[in-house]
N, C-alpha and C positions, 0 to 999 in steps of 0.2 A: 504492499499500499504506501504509495505516495506521499509524503506531508508536505505542506505548504507553507512557503517563507515569505512572512509580511514582506510585502514592498518597503522596503527601506525608503526611501521618500516620503511614506506614509507616520512609518514609526518614530524616522526621525525630524518630522518637521514640527515649527513652532505651532502649530495647534496641538497636536498630539501633546507637547510639554503642558504647553496650557491647561490640557486635558488632565495628565496628571497633576498638576498645581492643586486645579479645582476640587479635584476627587481626593488629594488630600487635607485639604480644608474642610471639605465636609464631612470625610470619617474623623479627624480632629476633632472635628465641633460637635458631633454627635456623644463625643468621649468626655467632650468639658461637659455636656450634659450629662450623661450619666454621674461625673463628678458633682455639679451644682447638688441636683436632685439629693445624693448623698448626706453632701457639705449640710445642705439646709434642712435636711430631715434628721438629722445627728441628737438622736435622745427620743425621735417622735415615735417608733417604731414603724416608719411607712408602707413596712412590708406585709403588714397585714393588710393593705389593699389589693395583695396579691392576687392568684386566678384562686377561685375555692370553686370546686368542681361539685358543680349543680346546685350550688348556693346562689340566690339571685344577686346578693352582695357582692358575688364573685365575679359577676361580668364586665365589672369595670377595670377588672383585674386583665383583663385579653388586652384592654389597651394601656393600661402601666404597669404590669406586671414587668415586661421588659425593661424598665426604665430605674427598676427597684432591687438591691442586693442584700442579702443578709449578712451583713458584716462588711468593710471594707477590705477582708480578704478576699471575700468572693467577687467583690467590684475589681479587683486588682488582677486576680486569675481571668477575669473578662475581659480588659482593657488591650492590653496589646492583641490580641487577638479580634476582638472587633477594627480596632485601626487598620491593623494588617491585611485584612480580611477585606474589610470595607474599602480601601483603596486599589485592591487587586481587580472586586467585582467592578468599582465604578471605572476603574480604567481600561481593562478589557471588555465588559460588558454595557456601556455605556444606556444603551435602549432597552437592553431584559433587565438592567439595573431596578430599574421606574415600576416596573411589576412585579421582581421579585421578590426585591425589598419588603413594600407592605404585604405580600402574601406570607412573608416568611416572619414577620412583625407581628401579624395580626393570627395569622393561620394556626400556629402552636399554640396559643392560647386558646382558641377557639376547641381546638381538639383534646385540650388537658381540660378542661371547664366537662367536653362530654361526656370523657371517656375515662379519666384519669382517677388514681386514690384519693383519700381525703388530703384534707391539708391545705397549706398554702405554699400557692408554686410561685417563685419570683424570679428575675434575673436573666441577663441580656444572654446566655448561653445558646437561646434556641436562633437567635440570631446568626451565633458563631457556628451551630450545626449545619444551619439553613444553608450559610455562605461556604462549606466548606462541601457540604456537598455538591453545590452548586458547579465551584470549580473545578472542582473532581471530576463528575461524569462527565461537564462540557467539555473538559480537557481528554477524556475517554473517545467519547465520539467525534468529536473534532480532527479534520488532519492541518491544523493551525498548528504551526510551532510554539508558539506564543502560547495558545493555550494548554499545549500539554505541558511545556513548562513550569506554568501555572499549576498547573494538574499535581505534577511531580512535587513540586516544592511541599505545597500545603498536602499530600500526601507524607513526607518529609516530617515536616512542622508540627502536624497535628493528628496522624496516624494512630496515635494513640486513643486519641479520642471517640475512637469506636466502641469501647468498651463503652461508655458515657449511653447507651443506647438501652445497656440492658440492666436491670435491677439491680445490680452488683454492691451500691455502698448508701449506705442508709441514709435516706435525705438529700438525695440529688434527684431531680426530678429527671428519671430517666425517659418520664413519658414525652416533657418538653423534645429531650433529646430525640426521641424518635420519629415523632410527628416533626419535627424542622428538618431531618434529612430527608425523611421520604417526600415531602414538599420542594423544596433544594433539586432532589432528583430526580422528579416528575420535570419541572420547570427546565431544570436542563435539558432533558430530551424534546419537551414542546416546544421552546424556544432555540432550538438550536440553529436556524437558520437567522436568526437574529446577530450585529454584530460579527458579521463573518468580515478579517481585513483586506483591502486587494491585495492580491498577493504576486509572486514573481518567480519567474521560470529560468533556473540560471542554466549553464549549455552542460556541464557536467551532472548534473543531476541522469540524464538520461533520459528515453522515450518510455512512457507505457506501453504496453502491449497492444494498447486501442491504436495509439498512435504511430504505431509501427502498421498496422496494417492498413493506414488508409493510401491513397493515392493522389497523389498533387492533379491538382486540376489542369490538364493541357498534360501530362507526363504517360511517358509510351503510346505505342502503336494503336490507334483505332480502324478494326477490318468489319466490313458487311459482306 
């Protein structure tokens, strides 16, 4: 299978660099919101407003739970992954991002409210799992070298996160992780046609089998 190389004129353009700076600002801005919520809510036990499965008051948590954390250790654990994965998503998949991000923000909370065990579910880890799943699956099913490189990087950095979708650790919302991972994977498949960068073909890459079988127009003898 031949992999496509992104056109260097596109990748190294000023517009692409500006897009990276915007992706960085947006991701760091969201991380800043997480820290601001934690700072302003210090001592107020805001985590009680998280998702409470099948309780009417828990519906509010679908919207606010990703912003709430059960302490600063929980927040610190999510800070770097949210920033790194957010930049990667917005940089490589800018069109899909504005469909994927709302889905993995709201979708896991809704699934938790409907199906999860009792308790209060909070944290931005749903975003982390949704982004890891999308970026990895997108890299697997696309022939774009940048997408494949991002998938390999995600697998290297967060591959052990796969255990988080199993009920192995007490006090961890594995239901949120599993729902987010499934949503991310499903959207990567559904949106695989979006954000395909212009590619370039180098002479040393050779011909594909189909291209070898093609006959140039006007070539050869024509007999009747």
